[in-house]
Residue frames relative to the residue before (quaternion, step in Angstrom):
aa qw qx qy qz dx dy dz
M 1.0000 0.0000 0.0000 0.0000 0.00 0.00 0.00
T 0.1240 -0.7858 0.6034 0.0552 3.53 -1.07 0.76
G 0.6284 0.5319 -0.3913 0.4112 3.55 -1.24 0.30
G 0.2511 -0.7712 0.5616 0.1637 3.57 -1.25 -0.30
A 0.5436 -0.6215 0.4575 0.3300 3.53 -1.24 0.44
S 0.4977 -0.6579 0.4783 0.3011 3.55 -1.06 0.76
A 0.8560 0.1463 -0.1182 0.4816 3.54 -1.24 0.70
G 0.6252 -0.5864 0.3332 0.3927 3.59 1.16 0.54
L 0.5105 0.6449 -0.4263 0.3765 3.60 1.24 0.12
P 0.5410 -0.6081 0.4475 0.3706 3.62 -1.05 0.61
P 0.4525 -0.7153 0.4569 0.2735 3.62 -0.87 0.85
V 0.7293 0.3477 -0.2170 0.5478 3.58 1.21 -0.38
P 0.6966 -0.5063 0.2987 0.4114 3.62 -1.17 0.42
E 0.5583 -0.6007 0.4692 0.3275 3.50 -1.34 0.37
A 0.8026 0.1550 -0.0607 0.5729 3.60 1.18 -0.45
F 0.1070 -0.7843 0.6105 0.0280 3.53 -1.15 0.78
L 0.1679 -0.7104 0.6745 0.1107 3.54 -0.99 0.95
V 0.1593 -0.8847 0.4358 0.0454 3.53 0.12 1.37
G 0.7402 -0.2865 0.2267 0.5644 3.62 1.18 -0.04
A 0.5695 0.0527 -0.7311 -0.3720 1.44 -2.39 -0.77
H 0.6293 -0.5197 0.4253 0.3912 3.52 -1.29 0.45
R 0.8307 0.1221 -0.1532 0.5212 3.58 -0.93 1.05
A 0.5700 0.5696 -0.3972 0.4392 3.57 1.08 0.74
G 0.7279 -0.4736 0.2393 0.4342 3.56 1.01 0.79
T 0.3648 0.7634 -0.4819 0.2280 3.60 1.18 0.25
T 0.6085 0.5447 -0.3670 0.4454 3.61 1.05 -0.62
T 0.6544 0.5014 -0.3007 0.4795 3.56 0.96 -0.90
L 0.6877 0.4946 -0.2973 0.4405 3.57 0.83 -0.98
C 0.6345 0.5089 -0.3351 0.4756 3.61 0.99 -0.73
E 0.6372 0.5265 -0.3323 0.4543 3.57 0.97 -0.82
L 0.6956 0.4765 -0.2810 0.4585 3.58 0.87 -0.93
L 0.6682 0.4784 -0.3051 0.4812 3.59 0.94 -0.81
G 0.6207 0.5667 -0.3353 0.4256 3.57 1.12 -0.63
R 0.5731 0.5814 -0.3818 0.4334 3.58 1.26 -0.17
H 0.5385 0.6190 -0.4056 0.4029 3.55 1.26 -0.27
P 0.5201 -0.6909 0.4001 0.3035 3.62 -0.81 0.90
V 0.7623 0.3394 -0.2214 0.5047 3.63 1.12 -0.39
I 0.6087 0.5108 -0.3734 0.4787 3.62 1.22 0.26
Q 0.0899 -0.7792 0.6196 0.0277 3.56 -0.78 1.06
V 0.2466 -0.7746 0.5698 0.1204 3.58 -0.63 1.16
S 0.5609 -0.6299 0.4209 0.3339 3.56 -0.98 0.83
S 0.1525 -0.7534 0.6332 0.0902 3.53 -1.22 0.61
P 0.4108 -0.3002 -0.8178 0.2689 1.50 -0.93 2.35
K 0.6926 -0.4734 0.3446 0.4212 3.54 -1.31 0.28
E 0.8047 0.2059 -0.0783 0.5513 3.61 0.97 -0.85
P 0.0069 -0.8403 0.5420 -0.0033 3.62 0.36 1.14
G 0.2553 -0.8120 0.4951 0.1740 3.60 1.16 -0.49
V 0.1727 0.8362 -0.5074 0.1161 3.57 1.12 0.59
L 0.7669 0.3956 -0.1921 0.4673 3.59 0.93 -0.89
R 0.3437 0.7432 -0.5108 0.2618 3.59 1.15 0.38
K 0.7606 0.1749 -0.1193 0.6137 3.57 1.27 -0.43
D 0.5810 -0.5790 0.4407 0.3647 3.54 -1.25 0.47
K 0.0263 0.7891 -0.6110 0.0569 3.57 -0.97 0.94
P 0.5535 -0.5675 0.4718 0.3860 3.60 -1.14 0.47
L 0.6174 -0.5927 0.3690 0.3624 3.56 -1.09 0.67
D 0.6320 0.5258 -0.3597 0.4413 3.60 1.01 -0.63
V 0.6169 0.5199 -0.3406 0.4829 3.59 1.13 -0.60
L 0.6273 0.5275 -0.3321 0.4669 3.58 1.03 -0.79
E 0.6285 0.5460 -0.3387 0.4385 3.57 0.94 -0.85
R 0.6854 0.4778 -0.2928 0.4650 3.57 0.85 -0.94
A 0.6425 0.5278 -0.3279 0.4485 3.58 1.00 -0.83
Y 0.7200 0.4396 -0.2599 0.4699 3.57 0.87 -0.91
E 0.5438 0.5759 -0.4094 0.4527 3.60 1.16 -0.34
R 0.6617 0.4864 -0.3021 0.4841 3.58 1.06 -0.74
C 0.6778 0.5013 -0.2916 0.4520 3.60 1.06 -0.74
F 0.7809 0.2249 -0.1094 0.5724 3.59 1.17 -0.58
P 0.0515 -0.8397 0.5402 0.0214 3.59 0.54 1.11
G 0.8298 0.2117 -0.1722 0.4868 3.53 -0.95 0.93
W 0.4308 0.7239 -0.4615 0.2782 3.60 1.22 0.04
S 0.1667 0.7360 -0.6527 0.0668 3.51 -1.23 0.65
P 0.5843 -0.5634 0.4310 0.3942 3.61 -1.11 0.55
P 0.5793 -0.1056 -0.7987 -0.1238 1.56 -2.27 1.08
A 0.3167 0.7487 -0.5281 0.2452 3.63 1.16 0.28
L 0.3089 -0.7528 0.5627 0.1459 3.54 -1.08 0.83
R 0.2958 -0.7702 0.5433 0.1556 3.57 -0.76 1.06
L 0.0732 -0.7888 0.6102 0.0015 3.57 -0.96 0.96
E 0.1212 -0.7748 0.6183 0.0520 3.57 -0.76 1.08
G 0.1968 -0.8218 0.5297 0.0728 3.59 -0.99 0.85
S 0.2461 0.8021 -0.5100 0.1897 3.61 0.95 0.82
T 0.2873 -0.7990 0.5050 0.1547 3.59 -0.39 1.21
I 0.5444 0.5999 -0.4221 0.4070 3.63 1.15 -0.26
Y 0.5534 0.6197 -0.3947 0.3924 3.58 1.24 -0.21
S 0.7105 0.3249 -0.2735 0.5610 3.60 1.26 0.06
Q 0.5409 0.5262 -0.4409 0.4859 3.54 0.96 1.06
C 0.0360 -0.8871 0.4597 0.0202 3.54 0.74 1.14
A 0.5895 0.5650 -0.3886 0.4270 3.61 1.13 -0.38
V 0.7218 0.4015 -0.2227 0.5178 3.57 1.14 -0.68
Y 0.7850 0.1507 -0.0611 0.5978 3.58 1.06 -0.80
P 0.0471 -0.8454 0.5317 0.0193 3.61 0.35 1.18
G 0.7967 0.3895 -0.2477 0.3901 3.53 -1.32 0.42
V 0.4151 0.7321 -0.4710 0.2641 3.61 1.21 0.00
A 0.6514 0.5262 -0.3319 0.4343 3.60 0.82 -0.94
E 0.6599 0.5036 -0.3120 0.4622 3.58 0.93 -0.84
R 0.6536 0.5144 -0.3245 0.4505 3.58 0.99 -0.78
I 0.6255 0.5191 -0.3388 0.4739 3.58 1.02 -0.77
A 0.6910 0.4939 -0.2844 0.4446 3.58 0.83 -1.01
T 0.6350 0.5306 -0.3328 0.4521 3.58 1.04 -0.72
A 0.7283 0.4362 -0.2373 0.4722 3.57 0.91 -0.96
N 0.8007 -0.0074 0.0300 0.5983 3.60 1.08 -0.70
P 0.1672 -0.8387 0.5104 0.0899 3.60 0.18 1.23
R 0.6699 0.4804 -0.3089 0.4744 3.61 1.22 -0.25
A 0.3564 0.7584 -0.4834 0.2532 3.60 1.25 0.11
R 0.3268 -0.7171 0.5845 0.1932 3.54 -1.19 0.68
I 0.2098 -0.7911 0.5704 0.0686 3.55 -0.93 0.99
I 0.0627 -0.7556 0.6508 0.0392 3.57 -1.04 0.86
Y 0.0611 -0.7996 0.5971 -0.0187 3.57 -0.85 1.01
S 0.1417 -0.8049 0.5752 0.0355 3.58 -0.49 1.24
L 0.1381 -0.8229 0.5508 0.0179 3.58 -0.76 1.09
R 0.1291 -0.7667 0.6266 0.0528 3.54 -1.20 0.71
E 0.6705 -0.4637 0.3627 0.4515 3.59 -1.15 0.50
P 0.5208 -0.7262 0.3366 0.2969 3.60 -0.49 1.19
L 0.6862 0.4740 -0.3053 0.4596 3.61 0.89 -0.83
R 0.6468 0.5056 -0.3227 0.4711 3.58 0.99 -0.82
R 0.6202 0.5366 -0.3500 0.4526 3.59 1.06 -0.65
I 0.6338 0.5240 -0.3295 0.4639 3.60 0.99 -0.82
E 0.6497 0.5173 -0.3156 0.4591 3.58 0.90 -0.90
S 0.6846 0.4897 -0.2863 0.4578 3.56 0.87 -0.98
A 0.6384 0.5300 -0.3299 0.4502 3.59 1.01 -0.77
W 0.6413 0.5155 -0.3291 0.4633 3.59 0.97 -0.82
V 0.6343 0.5157 -0.3302 0.4719 3.59 0.96 -0.81
Q 0.6428 0.5261 -0.3195 0.4560 3.58 0.95 -0.88
Y 0.6821 0.4854 -0.2935 0.4615 3.57 0.84 -0.96
R 0.6265 0.5254 -0.3399 0.4647 3.59 1.03 -0.72
S 0.6572 0.5150 -0.3158 0.4508 3.58 0.96 -0.85
E 0.6763 0.4763 -0.2810 0.4866 3.57 1.19 -0.59
R 0.3602 -0.7642 0.4588 0.2751 3.57 1.36 -0.08
R 0.1746 0.7846 -0.5680 0.1768 3.56 0.92 0.90
T 0.4203 -0.7492 0.4608 0.2229 3.56 -0.71 1.09
D 0.6673 0.4969 -0.3086 0.4611 3.60 1.22 -0.34
I 0.6108 0.5452 -0.3480 0.4567 3.60 1.27 0.11
P 0.3661 -0.7441 0.5098 0.2287 3.64 -0.45 1.13
D 0.5296 -0.6317 0.4682 0.3182 3.55 -1.12 0.69
D 0.6404 0.4834 -0.3149 0.5070 3.58 1.19 -0.53
F 0.4563 -0.7255 0.4467 0.2566 3.57 -0.53 1.20
N 0.7102 0.4730 -0.2779 0.4412 3.60 0.79 -0.97
V 0.6041 0.5164 -0.3502 0.4957 3.57 1.13 -0.58
A 0.6460 0.5342 -0.3195 0.4418 3.58 0.95 -0.88
V 0.6387 0.5426 -0.3363 0.4296 3.59 0.91 -0.87
R 0.7073 0.4532 -0.2608 0.4757 3.57 0.98 -0.82
E 0.7789 0.4077 -0.1810 0.4408 3.60 0.98 -0.82
V 0.7102 0.4039 -0.2545 0.5174 3.62 1.17 -0.44
P 0.3759 -0.7913 0.4249 0.2281 3.61 -0.12 1.26
E 0.6768 0.5289 -0.3245 0.3960 3.60 0.88 -0.85
L 0.5464 0.6217 -0.4129 0.3800 3.63 1.11 -0.45
L 0.7360 0.3642 -0.2184 0.5272 3.58 0.86 -0.93
D 0.6457 0.5687 -0.3356 0.3834 3.58 0.84 -0.97
A 0.6861 0.4985 -0.2947 0.4404 3.59 0.90 -0.85
S 0.6672 0.4618 -0.3070 0.4974 3.61 1.26 -0.20
L 0.5487 0.5535 -0.4152 0.4693 3.59 1.27 0.14
Y 0.1261 -0.8797 0.4546 0.0589 3.51 0.53 1.26
W 0.6410 0.5137 -0.3407 0.4573 3.60 0.97 -0.73
K 0.6096 0.5429 -0.3424 0.4651 3.57 1.04 -0.75
Q 0.6898 0.4685 -0.2841 0.4732 3.58 0.86 -0.93
L 0.6604 0.5152 -0.3103 0.4495 3.58 0.89 -0.94
S 0.6284 0.5568 -0.3342 0.4284 3.57 1.03 -0.77
E 0.5746 0.5768 -0.3741 0.4441 3.59 1.14 -0.58
Y 0.7050 0.4439 -0.2573 0.4896 3.58 0.97 -0.85
R 0.6461 0.5232 -0.3278 0.4487 3.60 1.00 -0.74
A 0.5933 0.5798 -0.3610 0.4261 3.58 1.20 -0.44
V 0.7988 0.2757 -0.1263 0.5196 3.59 1.15 -0.58
F 0.7371 0.2961 -0.2053 0.5717 3.60 1.28 -0.16
P 0.4728 -0.6323 0.5128 0.3373 3.62 -1.07 0.59
D 0.6513 -0.5570 0.3517 0.3766 3.56 -1.15 0.63
E 0.6339 0.5523 -0.3495 0.4135 3.60 1.03 -0.65
Q 0.6620 0.4743 -0.3183 0.4853 3.61 1.22 -0.21
I 0.6795 0.4448 -0.2741 0.5150 3.59 1.30 0.04
L 0.0649 -0.7813 0.6205 0.0184 3.57 -0.86 1.01
V 0.1671 -0.7630 0.6190 0.0816 3.57 -0.90 1.00
V 0.0144 -0.7799 0.6257 -0.0099 3.57 -0.88 0.99
F 0.3632 -0.7482 0.5225 0.1879 3.56 -1.24 0.42
F 0.5830 -0.5968 0.4485 0.3205 3.52 -1.12 0.86
D 0.6086 0.5653 -0.3471 0.4354 3.60 1.01 -0.82
D 0.6917 0.4732 -0.2744 0.4715 3.56 0.92 -0.94
L 0.6152 0.5479 -0.3493 0.4465 3.57 1.05 -0.71
R 0.6703 0.4841 -0.2967 0.4779 3.58 1.05 -0.72
S 0.7580 0.4022 -0.2180 0.4649 3.59 0.89 -0.90
D 0.8107 0.0757 -0.0070 0.5805 3.58 1.07 -0.67
P 0.0713 -0.8447 0.5293 0.0364 3.60 0.52 1.12
D 0.6203 0.5458 -0.3542 0.4381 3.60 1.01 -0.72
G 0.6610 0.5126 -0.3116 0.4509 3.57 0.98 -0.84
V 0.6604 0.4981 -0.3083 0.4698 3.59 0.97 -0.85
V 0.6559 0.5021 -0.3150 0.4673 3.59 0.91 -0.88
A 0.6366 0.5248 -0.3288 0.4596 3.60 1.00 -0.81
A 0.6486 0.5100 -0.3157 0.4685 3.60 1.00 -0.83
C 0.6479 0.5115 -0.3144 0.4687 3.58 1.00 -0.80
C 0.6524 0.5124 -0.3178 0.4591 3.58 0.93 -0.86
A 0.6432 0.5098 -0.3215 0.4724 3.58 0.98 -0.81
H 0.6425 0.5235 -0.3148 0.4626 3.57 1.00 -0.84
L 0.7108 0.4448 -0.2519 0.4832 3.58 1.02 -0.78
G 0.4801 -0.7077 0.4105 0.3164 3.56 1.27 -0.08
V 0.5653 0.5464 -0.4086 0.4636 3.56 1.13 0.67
G 0.6077 -0.5611 0.4129 0.3813 3.55 -1.24 0.36
P 0.6808 -0.4848 0.3415 0.4299 3.59 -1.25 0.10
V 0.5998 -0.5102 0.4610 0.4092 3.54 -1.31 0.33
P 0.5565 -0.6749 0.3604 0.3240 3.62 -0.72 1.01
A 0.8008 0.1808 -0.0882 0.5641 3.61 0.99 -0.76
P 0.6227 -0.5295 0.3999 0.4147 3.63 -1.15 0.46
V 0.3812 -0.7304 0.5249 0.2138 3.55 -1.06 0.77
A 0.5126 -0.6334 0.4834 0.3200 3.57 -1.22 0.52
G 0.3976 -0.7417 0.4968 0.2122 3.56 -1.05 0.79
V 0.3667 0.7266 -0.4979 0.2993 3.58 0.93 0.87
V 0.2628 -0.7524 0.5854 0.1491 3.57 -0.78 1.07
R 0.2929 -0.7822 0.5312 0.1422 3.56 -0.63 1.16
N 0.8304 0.2874 -0.1575 0.4505 3.52 -1.39 0.16
R 0.1818 0.8348 -0.4995 0.1437 3.58 0.98 0.89
S 0.5762 -0.6002 0.4308 0.3495 3.57 -1.11 0.69
A 0.6262 0.5669 -0.3436 0.4105 3.58 1.01 -0.77
D 0.6665 0.4997 -0.2972 0.4666 3.59 1.21 -0.47
K 0.5425 0.6583 -0.3956 0.3403 3.60 1.22 -0.30
R 0.0205 -0.7785 0.6271 -0.0142 3.51 -1.07 0.87
R 0.3290 -0.7058 0.5875 0.2203 3.51 -1.27 0.49
E 0.4842 -0.7058 0.4370 0.2765 3.53 -0.78 1.05
A 0.3607 -0.6853 0.5901 0.2283 3.53 -1.07 0.82
G 0.7166 -0.4704 0.3036 0.4160 3.56 -1.28 0.34
A 0.6284 0.5533 -0.3425 0.4263 3.57 1.02 -0.78
L 0.6790 0.4790 -0.3005 0.4682 3.56 0.95 -0.82
R 0.6144 0.5398 -0.3619 0.4474 3.59 1.02 -0.67
L 0.6452 0.4979 -0.3195 0.4834 3.57 1.03 -0.75
L 0.6491 0.5262 -0.3159 0.4495 3.54 0.98 -0.86
R 0.6102 0.5752 -0.3533 0.4147 3.56 1.05 -0.76
R 0.6740 0.4999 -0.2955 0.4567 3.57 1.12 -0.60
S 0.5716 0.6282 -0.3720 0.3746 3.57 1.24 -0.24
A 0.5820 -0.5828 0.4441 0.3527 3.53 -1.22 0.58
A 0.6043 0.5789 -0.3596 0.4128 3.58 1.07 -0.73
L 0.6945 0.4525 -0.2963 0.4744 3.59 0.87 -0.88
E 0.5993 0.5530 -0.3711 0.4442 3.58 1.06 -0.62
R 0.6404 0.5000 -0.3227 0.4856 3.57 1.02 -0.75
L 0.6367 0.5250 -0.3236 0.4629 3.58 1.03 -0.81
N 0.6251 0.5395 -0.3352 0.4538 3.59 1.01 -0.80
R 0.6649 0.4942 -0.3063 0.4688 3.57 0.92 -0.89
M 0.6700 0.5049 -0.3005 0.4538 3.57 0.93 -0.89
S 0.6459 0.5675 -0.3274 0.3918 3.58 1.01 -0.84
R 0.5716 0.6034 -0.3837 0.4024 3.57 1.21 -0.39
S 0.8058 0.2314 -0.1175 0.5322 3.58 1.14 -0.52
S 0.7243 0.4130 -0.2310 0.5015 3.59 1.25 -0.22
R 0.4117 -0.7119 0.5160 0.2396 3.57 -0.74 1.08
A 0.6375 0.5298 -0.3319 0.4504 3.59 0.98 -0.77
A 0.6553 0.5029 -0.3114 0.4699 3.58 0.97 -0.85
R 0.6298 0.5192 -0.3409 0.4664 3.61 1.03 -0.71
A 0.6381 0.5229 -0.3277 0.4604 3.58 1.02 -0.76
V 0.6453 0.5068 -0.3185 0.4747 3.59 0.99 -0.82
K 0.6415 0.5257 -0.3213 0.4570 3.57 0.96 -0.86
A 0.6617 0.4955 -0.3045 0.4732 3.59 0.95 -0.87
W 0.6251 0.5367 -0.3355 0.4568 3.59 1.03 -0.78
V 0.6439 0.5081 -0.3164 0.4765 3.60 0.96 -0.86
R 0.6637 0.5173 -0.3089 0.4433 3.57 0.89 -0.95
D 0.6904 0.5051 -0.2894 0.4294 3.58 0.83 -0.98
R 0.7357 0.4133 -0.2335 0.4831 3.59 1.12 -0.56
T 0.7442 0.3699 -0.2243 0.5090 3.59 1.21 -0.16
A 0.7024 0.3889 -0.2713 0.5309 3.62 1.24 -0.03
R 0.3057 -0.7572 0.5529 0.1660 3.53 -1.13 0.63
P 0.5513 -0.6191 0.4378 0.3480 3.60 -1.02 0.75
I 0.4286 -0.6664 0.5447 0.2747 3.54 -1.16 0.64
P 0.4589 -0.7027 0.4561 0.2958 3.62 -0.72 0.96
S 0.5700 -0.5958 0.4439 0.3509 3.56 -1.16 0.61
P 0.5099 -0.6534 0.4574 0.3223 3.61 -0.94 0.81
T 0.1326 -0.7620 0.6297 0.0718 3.55 -1.17 0.70
W 0.3540 -0.7649 0.5043 0.1879 3.57 -0.70 1.09
A 0.3352 -0.6678 0.6241 0.2286 3.54 -1.09 0.78
P 0.5817 -0.6289 0.3674 0.3622 3.64 -0.84 0.87
D 0.6835 0.4869 -0.3111 0.4460 3.62 0.89 -0.82
V 0.6424 0.5050 -0.3238 0.4770 3.58 1.06 -0.71
L 0.6327 0.5236 -0.3305 0.4650 3.59 0.99 -0.81
E 0.6473 0.5073 -0.3178 0.4719 3.60 0.97 -0.81
W 0.6432 0.5303 -0.3070 0.4592 3.58 1.01 -0.87
V 0.6785 0.4800 -0.2869 0.4763 3.58 0.94 -0.88
R 0.6601 0.5126 -0.3197 0.4463 3.59 0.87 -0.89
A 0.6209 0.5532 -0.3482 0.4326 3.59 1.01 -0.73
R 0.7006 0.4365 -0.2558 0.5031 3.59 1.18 -0.53
I 0.6934 0.4883 -0.2808 0.4494 3.56 1.01 -0.78
E 0.6550 0.5774 -0.3380 0.3513 3.59 0.82 -0.96
P 0.6728 0.4614 -0.3380 0.4692 3.69 0.81 -0.75
D 0.6313 0.5349 -0.3312 0.4534 3.57 1.04 -0.77
T 0.6783 0.4853 -0.2895 0.4697 3.59 0.91 -0.91
A 0.6150 0.5438 -0.3499 0.4511 3.58 1.04 -0.69
A 0.6578 0.4927 -0.3082 0.4791 3.59 0.98 -0.82
L 0.6265 0.5317 -0.3286 0.4656 3.57 1.04 -0.78
A 0.6696 0.5057 -0.2953 0.4568 3.57 0.88 -0.97
A 0.6330 0.5274 -0.3357 0.4566 3.58 1.01 -0.75
H 0.6711 0.4946 -0.2938 0.4676 3.58 1.01 -0.79
L 0.7595 0.3978 -0.1999 0.4743 3.57 0.88 -0.98
G 0.4757 -0.6573 0.4535 0.3687 3.58 1.18 -0.40
G 0.7843 -0.2436 0.1177 0.5583 3.58 1.22 0.50
V 0.2343 -0.7195 0.6319 0.1678 3.52 -1.40 0.22
P 0.6874 -0.4887 0.3082 0.4401 3.64 -1.15 0.33
R 0.5833 -0.6050 0.4226 0.3393 3.55 -1.13 0.69
S 0.5985 0.5914 -0.3628 0.4004 3.59 1.14 -0.52
W 0.5693 0.6060 -0.3889 0.3967 3.60 1.22 -0.26
T 0.1080 0.8430 -0.5169 0.1025 3.57 0.77 1.01
G 0.6744 0.5220 -0.3094 0.4207 3.61 1.12 -0.52
A 0.6842 0.4915 -0.2903 0.4539 3.58 1.20 -0.24
C-alpha cells in the first residue's frame, strides 16, 4: 500500500468483525451499531480490503462506507470474506499495514453447521458457481470448507496482531446471552456498554432462506417491483407486501444432507484445526459435536 491518511487519521476502520460467514455477524453488527459511538459500515460487508489498494483509494472507499464519520466515533466493518484466506489471501496483513492498532472480532459457529448454513445462503443468492448438490458443493467450492477452518484463519491474524487485539466469540453465546457477548465486544473495543439491553433475535437465519422461482425472477425485472423495493426502504406496509410476494413465489431451500464419504472427508480436515483452536482458547462450546 502506498500513500497516507489525511490529518493523521487511520485510512481504515478502527475495528473489524471479520467473520466467520454465517456465524451471527449480521446480528452482532446490528447490536453493536446501537452503541452511540460505534458506526457500522454501510453496506455491512464492503470488502474493501479483499485486494491491495493504495491508501488514498482506501480513504475514498471508506469515506463512502462511513458517511459523516468523525472521531471519537469508532468505525466497524463486518466483511466476512476477511476470514476466507484461501479465497482472499493477505487481508490480515493489509489491515495491519493500514492500521496496526485495529481491533479484531471473530465470531465462530460449529464448523459443520456453518458449512450447511453457508450453502443455503449461497443457494438463496443464486450464485452460479454453487452446485445445487450440497455434497458436490462442499468438495468443489473452496470457501465452504475454508471458512470453517477457524484456527487457520485466526492464525493469519495472530501473525500480524497481538492476541490482546483479537477477540473470539461464539455463535452459541450470541444466541443464549447476546447482552454478554455485546458487553465483551464493547470492552474489547474500549467503549462503554450499550445503554439498553439488546434483543436476542438472530438475524438472517438459514430457515428463512428461499430460492426464487421463475415467476419471482420475472417479477424482479418489472418496474412495479422496483417501485416496491424503493418504497420498502421506508414503508412498513410496502415491506409487508414485498414479503407476501416473496413467500408465495419462492420455495424453501431443502436442508443439506451429508453423504457419509463427504462428511468423513470434511471431518478429517476440520478436526485437527478445531483441536488446535481449542488448545489456544481453552476449549470450544459443547455443542460442537460434529467437529
